Every structure is written in C-alpha cells, then in structure tokens.
TORKOL-4160 file (C-alpha; in steps of 0.2 Angstrom, whole numbers, padded with zeros to 4 digits, m for minus):
399
<pt num="1" X="m0175" Y="m0229" Z="0106"/>
<pt num="2" X="m0172" Y="m0210" Z="0100"/>
<pt num="3" X="m0153" Y="m0204" Z="0101"/>
<pt num="4" X="m0147" Y="m0186" Z="0098"/>
<pt num="5" X="m0129" Y="m0194" Z="0091"/>
<pt num="6" X="m0125" Y="m0189" Z="0074"/>
<pt num="7" X="m0124" Y="m0204" Z="0062"/>
<pt num="8" X="m0110" Y="m0214" Z="0060"/>
<pt num="9" X="m0099" Y="m0216" Z="0044"/>
<pt num="10" X="m0096" Y="m0232" Z="0034"/>
<pt num="11" X="m0078" Y="m0229" Z="0041"/>
<pt num="12" X="m0084" Y="m0225" Z="0058"/>
<pt num="13" X="m0084" Y="m0207" Z="0057"/>
<pt num="14" X="m0093" Y="m0192" Z="0064"/>
<pt num="15" X="m0097" Y="m0176" Z="0058"/>
<pt num="16" X="m0092" Y="m0161" Z="0069"/>
<pt num="17" X="m0098" Y="m0148" Z="0054"/>
<pt num="18" X="m0105" Y="m0147" Z="0036"/>
<pt num="19" X="m0089" Y="m0151" Z="0030"/>
<pt num="20" X="m0078" Y="m0161" Z="0041"/>
<pt num="21" X="m0081" Y="m0177" Z="0052"/>
<pt num="22" X="m0068" Y="m0186" Z="0062"/>
<pt num="23" X="m0062" Y="m0203" Z="0064"/>
<pt num="24" X="m0052" Y="m0214" Z="0074"/>
<pt num="25" X="m0037" Y="m0224" Z="0070"/>
<pt num="26" X="m0028" Y="m0233" Z="0085"/>
<pt num="27" X="m0027" Y="m0221" Z="0098"/>
<pt num="28" X="m0026" Y="m0205" Z="0086"/>
<pt num="29" X="m0041" Y="m0198" Z="0079"/>
<pt num="30" X="m0040" Y="m0189" Z="0060"/>
<pt num="31" X="m0052" Y="m0177" Z="0053"/>
<pt num="32" X="m0059" Y="m0182" Z="0035"/>
<pt num="33" X="m0066" Y="m0169" Z="0023"/>
<pt num="34" X="m0064" Y="m0165" Z="0002"/>
<pt num="35" X="m0056" Y="m0149" Z="m0002"/>
<pt num="36" X="m0054" Y="m0143" Z="m0020"/>
<pt num="37" X="m0058" Y="m0162" Z="m0026"/>
<pt num="38" X="m0047" Y="m0171" Z="m0014"/>
<pt num="39" X="m0049" Y="m0182" Z="m0001"/>
<pt num="40" X="m0038" Y="m0177" Z="0015"/>
<pt num="41" X="m0036" Y="m0186" Z="0030"/>
<pt num="42" X="m0025" Y="m0177" Z="0043"/>
<pt num="43" X="m0021" Y="m0182" Z="0059"/>
<pt num="44" X="m0028" Y="m0173" Z="0073"/>
<pt num="45" X="m0014" Y="m0179" Z="0083"/>
<pt num="46" X="m0022" Y="m0180" Z="0098"/>
<pt num="47" X="m0030" Y="m0196" Z="0106"/>
<pt num="48" X="m0044" Y="m0187" Z="0117"/>
<pt num="49" X="m0061" Y="m0186" Z="0107"/>
<pt num="50" X="m0065" Y="m0170" Z="0116"/>
<pt num="51" X="m0049" Y="m0160" Z="0110"/>
<pt num="52" X="m0052" Y="m0169" Z="0092"/>
<pt num="53" X="m0067" Y="m0161" Z="0089"/>
<pt num="54" X="m0061" Y="m0144" Z="0094"/>
<pt num="55" X="m0047" Y="m0146" Z="0082"/>
<pt num="56" X="m0057" Y="m0152" Z="0069"/>
<pt num="57" X="m0071" Y="m0137" Z="0072"/>
<pt num="58" X="m0054" Y="m0126" Z="0070"/>
<pt num="59" X="m0053" Y="m0134" Z="0052"/>
<pt num="60" X="m0070" Y="m0132" Z="0048"/>
<pt num="61" X="m0070" Y="m0113" Z="0051"/>
<pt num="62" X="m0056" Y="m0111" Z="0041"/>
<pt num="63" X="m0063" Y="m0121" Z="0027"/>
<pt num="64" X="m0079" Y="m0110" Z="0026"/>
<pt num="65" X="m0067" Y="m0096" Z="0026"/>
<pt num="66" X="m0057" Y="m0103" Z="0013"/>
<pt num="67" X="m0040" Y="m0100" Z="0023"/>
<pt num="68" X="m0037" Y="m0121" Z="0024"/>
<pt num="69" X="m0020" Y="m0125" Z="0016"/>
<pt num="70" X="m0014" Y="m0142" Z="0019"/>
<pt num="71" X="0002" Y="m0144" Z="0028"/>
<pt num="72" X="0017" Y="m0147" Z="0018"/>
<pt num="73" X="0023" Y="m0164" Z="0016"/>
<pt num="74" X="0038" Y="m0168" Z="0024"/>
<pt num="75" X="0054" Y="m0170" Z="0013"/>
<pt num="76" X="0063" Y="m0187" Z="0011"/>
<pt num="77" X="0079" Y="m0189" Z="0022"/>
<pt num="78" X="0089" Y="m0186" Z="0007"/>
<pt num="79" X="0080" Y="m0171" Z="0002"/>
<pt num="80" X="0082" Y="m0163" Z="0017"/>
<pt num="81" X="0101" Y="m0169" Z="0021"/>
<pt num="82" X="0105" Y="m0160" Z="0003"/>
<pt num="83" X="0098" Y="m0145" Z="0007"/>
<pt num="84" X="0106" Y="m0146" Z="0023"/>
<pt num="85" X="0123" Y="m0147" Z="0015"/>
<pt num="86" X="0120" Y="m0134" Z="0003"/>
<pt num="87" X="0116" Y="m0123" Z="0016"/>
<pt num="88" X="0133" Y="m0128" Z="0026"/>
<pt num="89" X="0143" Y="m0125" Z="0010"/>
<pt num="90" X="0134" Y="m0107" Z="0007"/>
<pt num="91" X="0140" Y="m0104" Z="0027"/>
<pt num="92" X="0157" Y="m0107" Z="0020"/>
<pt num="93" X="0160" Y="m0121" Z="0033"/>
<pt num="94" X="0177" Y="m0130" Z="0033"/>
<pt num="95" X="0179" Y="m0144" Z="0021"/>
<pt num="96" X="0184" Y="m0155" Z="0038"/>
<pt num="97" X="0168" Y="m0152" Z="0046"/>
<pt num="98" X="0158" Y="m0153" Z="0030"/>
<pt num="99" X="0166" Y="m0171" Z="0029"/>
<pt num="100" X="0160" Y="m0178" Z="0046"/>
<pt num="101" X="0144" Y="m0172" Z="0042"/>
<pt num="102" X="0143" Y="m0181" Z="0027"/>
<pt num="103" X="0149" Y="m0197" Z="0037"/>
<pt num="104" X="0135" Y="m0195" Z="0049"/>
<pt num="105" X="0121" Y="m0194" Z="0036"/>
<pt num="106" X="0126" Y="m0208" Z="0025"/>
<pt num="107" X="0122" Y="m0219" Z="0041"/>
<pt num="108" X="0108" Y="m0210" Z="0044"/>
<pt num="109" X="0103" Y="m0213" Z="0027"/>
<pt num="110" X="0106" Y="m0230" Z="0029"/>
<pt num="111" X="0099" Y="m0234" Z="0046"/>
<pt num="112" X="0081" Y="m0224" Z="0039"/>
<pt num="113" X="0081" Y="m0237" Z="0024"/>
<pt num="114" X="0083" Y="m0251" Z="0037"/>
<pt num="115" X="0069" Y="m0244" Z="0045"/>
<pt num="116" X="0058" Y="m0239" Z="0033"/>
<pt num="117" X="0059" Y="m0222" Z="0037"/>
<pt num="118" X="0051" Y="m0211" Z="0023"/>
<pt num="119" X="0053" Y="m0194" Z="0025"/>
<pt num="120" X="0062" Y="m0184" Z="0039"/>
<pt num="121" X="0046" Y="m0183" Z="0051"/>
<pt num="122" X="0053" Y="m0203" Z="0055"/>
<pt num="123" X="0068" Y="m0194" Z="0062"/>
<pt num="124" X="0061" Y="m0196" Z="0079"/>
<pt num="125" X="0064" Y="m0199" Z="0096"/>
<pt num="126" X="0064" Y="m0218" Z="0093"/>
<pt num="127" X="0075" Y="m0216" Z="0078"/>
<pt num="128" X="0088" Y="m0206" Z="0090"/>
<pt num="129" X="0088" Y="m0220" Z="0102"/>
<pt num="130" X="0091" Y="m0232" Z="0088"/>
<pt num="131" X="0106" Y="m0223" Z="0080"/>
<pt num="132" X="0114" Y="m0221" Z="0098"/>
<pt num="133" X="0111" Y="m0240" Z="0101"/>
<pt num="134" X="0119" Y="m0243" Z="0082"/>
<pt num="135" X="0135" Y="m0232" Z="0087"/>
<pt num="136" X="0136" Y="m0239" Z="0104"/>
<pt num="137" X="0137" Y="m0257" Z="0093"/>
<pt num="138" X="0150" Y="m0248" Z="0083"/>
<pt num="139" X="0161" Y="m0245" Z="0098"/>
<pt num="140" X="0161" Y="m0227" Z="0095"/>
<pt num="141" X="0166" Y="m0216" Z="0112"/>
<pt num="142" X="0151" Y="m0206" Z="0123"/>
<pt num="143" X="0158" Y="m0189" Z="0115"/>
<pt num="144" X="0156" Y="m0194" Z="0098"/>
<pt num="145" X="0139" Y="m0201" Z="0099"/>
<pt num="146" X="0132" Y="m0186" Z="0107"/>
<pt num="147" X="0141" Y="m0175" Z="0095"/>
<pt num="148" X="0131" Y="m0184" Z="0079"/>
<pt num="149" X="0116" Y="m0183" Z="0090"/>
<pt num="150" X="0119" Y="m0162" Z="0090"/>
<pt num="151" X="0121" Y="m0164" Z="0071"/>
<pt num="152" X="0104" Y="m0173" Z="0069"/>
<pt num="153" X="0097" Y="m0160" Z="0080"/>
<pt num="154" X="0103" Y="m0149" Z="0069"/>
<pt num="155" X="0096" Y="m0154" Z="0054"/>
<pt num="156" X="0078" Y="m0155" Z="0058"/>
<pt num="157" X="0079" Y="m0139" Z="0067"/>
<pt num="158" X="0088" Y="m0133" Z="0050"/>
<pt num="159" X="0068" Y="m0142" Z="0042"/>
<pt num="160" X="0060" Y="m0133" Z="0054"/>
<pt num="161" X="0067" Y="m0116" Z="0050"/>
<pt num="162" X="0063" Y="m0119" Z="0031"/>
<pt num="163" X="0046" Y="m0125" Z="0033"/>
<pt num="164" X="0048" Y="m0141" Z="0027"/>
<pt num="165" X="0042" Y="m0149" Z="0044"/>
<pt num="166" X="0025" Y="m0142" Z="0053"/>
<pt num="167" X="0030" Y="m0152" Z="0069"/>
<pt num="168" X="0046" Y="m0155" Z="0078"/>
<pt num="169" X="0049" Y="m0175" Z="0078"/>
<pt num="170" X="0063" Y="m0173" Z="0090"/>
<pt num="171" X="0052" Y="m0164" Z="0103"/>
<pt num="172" X="0057" Y="m0169" Z="0120"/>
<pt num="173" X="0074" Y="m0173" Z="0116"/>
<pt num="174" X="0086" Y="m0170" Z="0130"/>
<pt num="175" X="0106" Y="m0170" Z="0128"/>
<pt num="176" X="0118" Y="m0172" Z="0143"/>
<pt num="177" X="0135" Y="m0164" Z="0136"/>
<pt num="178" X="0148" Y="m0178" Z="0142"/>
<pt num="179" X="0162" Y="m0174" Z="0153"/>
<pt num="180" X="0178" Y="m0169" Z="0144"/>
<pt num="181" X="0190" Y="m0185" Z="0142"/>
<pt num="182" X="0207" Y="m0180" Z="0149"/>
<pt num="183" X="0221" Y="m0180" Z="0135"/>
<pt num="184" X="0238" Y="m0185" Z="0135"/>
<pt num="185" X="0249" Y="m0168" Z="0139"/>
<pt num="186" X="0269" Y="m0169" Z="0137"/>
<pt num="187" X="0281" Y="m0163" Z="0148"/>
<pt num="188" X="0293" Y="m0149" Z="0141"/>
<pt num="189" X="0307" Y="m0162" Z="0143"/>
<pt num="190" X="0296" Y="m0176" Z="0132"/>
<pt num="191" X="0295" Y="m0162" Z="0118"/>
<pt num="192" X="0311" Y="m0159" Z="0116"/>
<pt num="193" X="0315" Y="m0179" Z="0116"/>
<pt num="194" X="0301" Y="m0179" Z="0104"/>
<pt num="195" X="0310" Y="m0166" Z="0092"/>
<pt num="196" X="0326" Y="m0175" Z="0095"/>
<pt num="197" X="0321" Y="m0190" Z="0090"/>
<pt num="198" X="0309" Y="m0185" Z="0073"/>
<pt num="199" X="0318" Y="m0185" Z="0058"/>
<pt num="200" X="0325" Y="m0170" Z="0049"/>
<pt num="201" X="0312" Y="m0169" Z="0037"/>
<pt num="202" X="0300" Y="m0169" Z="0050"/>
<pt num="203" X="0306" Y="m0161" Z="0064"/>
<pt num="204" X="0303" Y="m0141" Z="0057"/>
<pt num="205" X="0282" Y="m0144" Z="0056"/>
<pt num="206" X="0282" Y="m0152" Z="0075"/>
<pt num="207" X="0295" Y="m0139" Z="0080"/>
<pt num="208" X="0284" Y="m0127" Z="0075"/>
<pt num="209" X="0269" Y="m0135" Z="0082"/>
<pt num="210" X="0277" Y="m0136" Z="0098"/>
<pt num="211" X="0281" Y="m0116" Z="0100"/>
<pt num="212" X="0265" Y="m0109" Z="0093"/>
<pt num="213" X="0251" Y="m0119" Z="0100"/>
<pt num="214" X="0245" Y="m0118" Z="0082"/>
<pt num="215" X="0233" Y="m0133" Z="0075"/>
<pt num="216" X="0238" Y="m0143" Z="0062"/>
<pt num="217" X="0227" Y="m0136" Z="0047"/>
<pt num="218" X="0233" Y="m0120" Z="0052"/>
<pt num="219" X="0251" Y="m0126" Z="0052"/>
<pt num="220" X="0247" Y="m0134" Z="0037"/>
<pt num="221" X="0240" Y="m0118" Z="0028"/>
<pt num="222" X="0255" Y="m0106" Z="0033"/>
<pt num="223" X="0263" Y="m0097" Z="0019"/>
<pt num="224" X="0278" Y="m0087" Z="0018"/>
<pt num="225" X="0268" Y="m0070" Z="0016"/>
<pt num="226" X="0259" Y="m0074" Z="0034"/>
<pt num="227" X="0277" Y="m0072" Z="0040"/>
<pt num="228" X="0279" Y="m0054" Z="0048"/>
<pt num="229" X="0297" Y="m0051" Z="0053"/>
<pt num="230" X="0293" Y="m0032" Z="0057"/>
<pt num="231" X="0280" Y="m0038" Z="0070"/>
<pt num="232" X="0289" Y="m0053" Z="0073"/>
<pt num="233" X="0272" Y="m0063" Z="0072"/>
<pt num="234" X="0266" Y="m0078" Z="0061"/>
<pt num="235" X="0249" Y="m0070" Z="0056"/>
<pt num="236" X="0233" Y="m0086" Z="0056"/>
<pt num="237" X="0222" Y="m0080" Z="0042"/>
<pt num="238" X="0210" Y="m0086" Z="0027"/>
<pt num="239" X="0216" Y="m0094" Z="0011"/>
<pt num="240" X="0208" Y="m0098" Z="m0005"/>
<pt num="241" X="0199" Y="m0115" Z="m0001"/>
<pt num="242" X="0204" Y="m0115" Z="0019"/>
<pt num="243" X="0198" Y="m0103" Z="0035"/>
<pt num="244" X="0203" Y="m0105" Z="0052"/>
<pt num="245" X="0192" Y="m0116" Z="0064"/>
<pt num="246" X="0178" Y="m0104" Z="0072"/>
<pt num="247" X="0185" Y="m0091" Z="0060"/>
<pt num="248" X="0200" Y="m0086" Z="0072"/>
<pt num="249" X="0211" Y="m0074" Z="0063"/>
<pt num="250" X="0227" Y="m0069" Z="0073"/>
<pt num="251" X="0244" Y="m0064" Z="0076"/>
<pt num="252" X="0256" Y="m0078" Z="0085"/>
<pt num="253" X="0271" Y="m0071" Z="0093"/>
<pt num="254" X="0288" Y="m0079" Z="0085"/>
<pt num="255" X="0299" Y="m0086" Z="0098"/>
<pt num="256" X="0317" Y="m0088" Z="0096"/>
<pt num="257" X="0316" Y="m0107" Z="0092"/>
<pt num="258" X="0304" Y="m0105" Z="0079"/>
<pt num="259" X="0313" Y="m0092" Z="0072"/>
<pt num="260" X="0328" Y="m0101" Z="0070"/>
<pt num="261" X="0317" Y="m0115" Z="0063"/>
<pt num="262" X="0309" Y="m0101" Z="0051"/>
<pt num="263" X="0328" Y="m0098" Z="0045"/>
<pt num="264" X="0332" Y="m0115" Z="0040"/>
<pt num="265" X="0319" Y="m0118" Z="0028"/>
<pt num="266" X="0319" Y="m0114" Z="0010"/>
<pt num="267" X="0309" Y="m0101" Z="0002"/>
<pt num="268" X="0307" Y="m0109" Z="m0015"/>
<pt num="269" X="0290" Y="m0114" Z="m0012"/>
<pt num="270" X="0271" Y="m0105" Z="m0006"/>
<pt num="271" X="0270" Y="m0116" Z="0010"/>
<pt num="272" X="0280" Y="m0114" Z="0026"/>
<pt num="273" X="0281" Y="m0132" Z="0030"/>
<pt num="274" X="0281" Y="m0146" Z="0016"/>
<pt num="275" X="0281" Y="m0164" Z="0014"/>
<pt num="276" X="0298" Y="m0174" Z="0008"/>
<pt num="277" X="0295" Y="m0181" Z="m0010"/>
<pt num="278" X="0289" Y="m0201" Z="m0010"/>
<pt num="279" X="0289" Y="m0212" Z="m0024"/>
<pt num="280" X="0269" Y="m0208" Z="m0027"/>
<pt num="281" X="0272" Y="m0191" Z="m0025"/>
<pt num="282" X="0290" Y="m0186" Z="m0032"/>
<pt num="283" X="0287" Y="m0167" Z="m0034"/>
<pt num="284" X="0294" Y="m0156" Z="m0021"/>
<pt num="285" X="0285" Y="m0143" Z="m0011"/>
<pt num="286" X="0268" Y="m0151" Z="m0008"/>
<pt num="287" X="0257" Y="m0149" Z="0010"/>
<pt num="288" X="0259" Y="m0157" Z="0021"/>
<pt num="289" X="0244" Y="m0170" Z="0025"/>
<pt num="290" X="0238" Y="m0173" Z="0043"/>
<pt num="291" X="0238" Y="m0191" Z="0039"/>
<pt num="292" X="0256" Y="m0192" Z="0033"/>
<pt num="293" X="0263" Y="m0180" Z="0046"/>
<pt num="294" X="0252" Y="m0191" Z="0060"/>
<pt num="295" X="0260" Y="m0206" Z="0054"/>
<pt num="296" X="0278" Y="m0201" Z="0057"/>
<pt num="297" X="0275" Y="m0194" Z="0073"/>
<pt num="298" X="0266" Y="m0210" Z="0079"/>
<pt num="299" X="0284" Y="m0218" Z="0075"/>
<pt num="300" X="0294" Y="m0205" Z="0084"/>
<pt num="301" X="0282" Y="m0207" Z="0099"/>
<pt num="302" X="0280" Y="m0227" Z="0098"/>
<pt num="303" X="0300" Y="m0227" Z="0099"/>
<pt num="304" X="0300" Y="m0216" Z="0115"/>
<pt num="305" X="0282" Y="m0226" Z="0122"/>
<pt num="306" X="0273" Y="m0210" Z="0123"/>
<pt num="307" X="0255" Y="m0208" Z="0120"/>
<pt num="308" X="0249" Y="m0192" Z="0109"/>
<pt num="309" X="0244" Y="m0183" Z="0093"/>
<pt num="310" X="0246" Y="m0169" Z="0083"/>
<pt num="311" X="0234" Y="m0161" Z="0095"/>
<pt num="312" X="0244" Y="m0165" Z="0110"/>
<pt num="313" X="0257" Y="m0151" Z="0104"/>
<pt num="314" X="0244" Y="m0138" Z="0106"/>
<pt num="315" X="0240" Y="m0148" Z="0125"/>
<pt num="316" X="0259" Y="m0145" Z="0130"/>
<pt num="317" X="0259" Y="m0128" Z="0125"/>
<pt num="318" X="0244" Y="m0122" Z="0134"/>
<pt num="319" X="0249" Y="m0132" Z="0148"/>
<pt num="320" X="0267" Y="m0126" Z="0149"/>
<pt num="321" X="0261" Y="m0108" Z="0146"/>
<pt num="322" X="0249" Y="m0107" Z="0161"/>
<pt num="323" X="0260" Y="m0118" Z="0172"/>
<pt num="324" X="0271" Y="m0103" Z="0174"/>
<pt num="325" X="0260" Y="m0089" Z="0176"/>
<pt num="326" X="0257" Y="m0085" Z="0158"/>
<pt num="327" X="0238" Y="m0076" Z="0161"/>
<pt num="328" X="0224" Y="m0086" Z="0152"/>
<pt num="329" X="0218" Y="m0069" Z="0142"/>
<pt num="330" X="0235" Y="m0070" Z="0133"/>
<pt num="331" X="0237" Y="m0087" Z="0131"/>
<pt num="332" X="0220" Y="m0088" Z="0121"/>
<pt num="333" X="0227" Y="m0071" Z="0112"/>
<pt num="334" X="0241" Y="m0084" Z="0105"/>
<pt num="335" X="0229" Y="m0101" Z="0101"/>
<pt num="336" X="0213" Y="m0093" Z="0097"/>
<pt num="337" X="0194" Y="m0099" Z="0101"/>
<pt num="338" X="0197" Y="m0110" Z="0118"/>
<pt num="339" X="0183" Y="m0110" Z="0129"/>
<pt num="340" X="0185" Y="m0109" Z="0149"/>
<pt num="341" X="0182" Y="m0127" Z="0150"/>
<pt num="342" X="0195" Y="m0131" Z="0137"/>
<pt num="343" X="0207" Y="m0120" Z="0146"/>
<pt num="344" X="0204" Y="m0129" Z="0162"/>
<pt num="345" X="0206" Y="m0146" Z="0153"/>
<pt num="346" X="0224" Y="m0140" Z="0146"/>
<pt num="347" X="0229" Y="m0134" Z="0164"/>
<pt num="348" X="0240" Y="m0147" Z="0167"/>
<pt num="349" X="0251" Y="m0149" Z="0181"/>
<pt num="350" X="0263" Y="m0161" Z="0178"/>
<pt num="351" X="0272" Y="m0172" Z="0192"/>
<pt num="352" X="0288" Y="m0162" Z="0194"/>
<pt num="353" X="0279" Y="m0145" Z="0197"/>
<pt num="354" X="0268" Y="m0153" Z="0207"/>
<pt num="355" X="0280" Y="m0160" Z="0218"/>
<pt num="356" X="0290" Y="m0146" Z="0219"/>
<pt num="357" X="0276" Y="m0135" Z="0225"/>
<pt num="358" X="0272" Y="m0149" Z="0237"/>
<pt num="359" X="0288" Y="m0147" Z="0244"/>
<pt num="360" X="0288" Y="m0128" Z="0245"/>
<pt num="361" X="0271" Y="m0129" Z="0253"/>
<pt num="362" X="0279" Y="m0139" Z="0268"/>
<pt num="363" X="0294" Y="m0130" Z="0272"/>
<pt num="364" X="0283" Y="m0116" Z="0273"/>
<pt num="365" X="0272" Y="m0124" Z="0285"/>
<pt num="366" X="0289" Y="m0129" Z="0293"/>
<pt num="367" X="0294" Y="m0111" Z="0296"/>
<pt num="368" X="0279" Y="m0106" Z="0302"/>
<pt num="369" X="0278" Y="m0121" Z="0315"/>
<pt num="370" X="0294" Y="m0114" Z="0321"/>
<pt num="371" X="0289" Y="m0096" Z="0323"/>
<pt num="372" X="0298" Y="m0091" Z="0308"/>
<pt num="373" X="0292" Y="m0077" Z="0295"/>
<pt num="374" X="0287" Y="m0084" Z="0278"/>
<pt num="375" X="0297" Y="m0080" Z="0265"/>
<pt num="376" X="0292" Y="m0069" Z="0252"/>
<pt num="377" X="0293" Y="m0075" Z="0233"/>
<pt num="378" X="0299" Y="m0062" Z="0217"/>
<pt num="379" X="0285" Y="m0071" Z="0206"/>
<pt num="380" X="0270" Y="m0071" Z="0220"/>
<pt num="381" X="0260" Y="m0061" Z="0208"/>
<pt num="382" X="0261" Y="m0073" Z="0194"/>
<pt num="383" X="0249" Y="m0086" Z="0204"/>
<pt num="384" X="0238" Y="m0073" Z="0207"/>
<pt num="385" X="0237" Y="m0065" Z="0192"/>
<pt num="386" X="0232" Y="m0081" Z="0184"/>
<pt num="387" X="0218" Y="m0084" Z="0196"/>
<pt num="388" X="0213" Y="m0069" Z="0192"/>
<pt num="389" X="0211" Y="m0070" Z="0176"/>
<pt num="390" X="0203" Y="m0086" Z="0179"/>
<pt num="391" X="0189" Y="m0079" Z="0188"/>
<pt num="392" X="0187" Y="m0064" Z="0182"/>
<pt num="393" X="0186" Y="m0054" Z="0164"/>
<pt num="394" X="0191" Y="m0069" Z="0154"/>
<pt num="395" X="0179" Y="m0081" Z="0159"/>
<pt num="396" X="0166" Y="m0069" Z="0152"/>
<pt num="397" X="0178" Y="m0072" Z="0136"/>
<pt num="398" X="0177" Y="m0090" Z="0136"/>
<pt num="399" X="0159" Y="m0090" Z="0138"/>
C-alpha cells in the first residue's frame, strides 16, 4: 500500500528538508544534521511534532543561507561563578558582600556535584527547590533562603547578559519576599544601662554607635580626618579597601555626648576607636573587628539579661529619633540608606511611651465627655510633621 510519509532513518528520524531530520527522545524532539563536518543534534525544546517541524525548517533555511551557528555551550558552574565574582570585584562590591556570595556559591557547587549538574543550565527550578530544601534542613531562616535564592537568580541573569546561556533555566521562578522580622530595640534607659555596664576599653565604641546610628563598619573605618570640628559633623566616606554600604556618603552631626566621647580618645592612631591590646595582638591602635566588639557587647547584655547585637544601637537610635517627632527625612540624612519598610520596622513605640500616650488620650476623652475644651499641646505639630513626612515626600525617597 502506497504512503506519502517520508522514509524514517535508522534512528527513527524523519526528514524535514534537504539537510535536517527530526527525531524524538522521550517526549522532546531534536534536530539532526551535518554542519562543517560535524554532527549536530540540538534540542528543539518542544514535545509537539508540528512545532518541532516548524523549528527544524527554520534551521534548514539558516543552513542553506549559511547563517546557522551552533548555540554556545553552557559554561560549567565553576566558570560562571568565577566570572560573576570577577564582575562583582570590578564593581567594587564590599568585601563582606563578596564573602557572603562566595559562601553561597560553595554550597551551590557542592549540591551541583551531588546532583551531577555539569553546567549552568542545570541550575534550574528543580535545583533551586533542592537547594532551598537543603537550607531548610540546615535550619536557616526564611529571609536567608530568600536572599540566597536571589543570589542564584543574579548569577543566572549575569550569565544570560554575557551570552553564556541561550535560554533561562530559571524561567518562571517566583520569589515571595518574606515579611521583615521584628528586631530587638532598646529603650533609652536600657542604652544608658548598657553603656554604664560596659568596660572602659569598650564603652567609647558603643557610645558612638548609640549617639550616631552608624553601622559597625562605618565606625570601624572612622578616622580622625573624618571629624570636621568646624562643621560639627562626622563624615562617612570611602577609604582605601572599604566603602560605606550602598555607597552612602554623608555627614552625621556630633551630639554633645559624642563630642565628649571624642574628647576622651587619644589621637595617636589613625582610627578613632581602637581595640585594646591582647595576648595574640599586643600592639595598640588596631581597628576593632566586628566579632571582638560583638563578643564584648554580648557579655554586657548577658549581665543585664537583654537581647540585641551591635546593630541594635542603630535600631534604637532611629526609633528614639522618630519617637520624639524627628522628621523621617532628617533621620534618613543622619543614618544613610534605609527604605520605607525598614523605617517602619524601626519605628518602635516603647511600652512607657505607649502607656503615657494612651493615658493622655483617655484624659482628653474624659474632658470632652464633660464638655471641656481639649487642651492644646505645644508640641502638637511634631506628630503632624512626622505623619506628613512618612506619607508625603519621603515615601518617594524611601522607594
């Protein structure tokens, strides 16, 4: 019986033109043809035969016109990671950021070896799911899993932008940003108690954190050249080997307490705050390391039975400033980059202030019920100013 179907090849392939044949492996269709003395079998990335023929005909046309080029081979995970890290170094990303990325990529490489992923195209949705499950088993927080998944997304985006990949293996990835967790925040009385309990060699560093809202890195890299006595500000600016987070360069006003602390410190070394000598490092004038200052703070907090870390001084500074009605725009000028969501997270209303506000409201309601006119407060404008700043111009800045 006659048939119009083209003859099948030994591998079950069917011709679609003079040069190209198609065949199916599993559910996916592939093309098969010779080009410049080499056999090529690229995936047509479809399980539908009609679509496979259409794509194969496109290859046939390109071959006839001499315009077909093989897709570049996907790089190994190691090569893509190395190229991405080189890019980040060229962008002068902070050493702390690079260290965090390197740790993530070490875990990615280990999982890739375990799953026998040969190249970056194997970092697909199934790989992401496996990575997140593994990190869940490690006991990390949801925020950490989200951040590390974003880093993997950035790696793939970088490879796509450099034509290392012809298709996005993470197409369809949807990331839900976790809600920010409530951070510990000290009252002003607690900050005073912490500073009072801190050893003399530690107190200046902690006091400057409490009085300026600086991050630890900004304090650790602060030099005497950054003290502008005439303008009464501390200038946060880049140094050789370090730059502020997100590139923030700003001037922080020096409060009377901060000025008194600066007046007690020796100017023999470049750094404003320095670590005390130790057995391992007997020399003086060395920069504080975050770990050593944190350990010192933890001992103080343990004695006072308070939660917190070095960054909690920044939380408390922002919270206290907002609590007394300082406009959001001014606070942001002092502390540098902080978006609207973080500002809202930092706006803690401590129990004492909350109870006092509720008491004033109850008294005002009672007066109204008795027909008395409400008392005018001299500072009534500060609350309105803060409300306007939050919902008005500063909301755009925060975004």
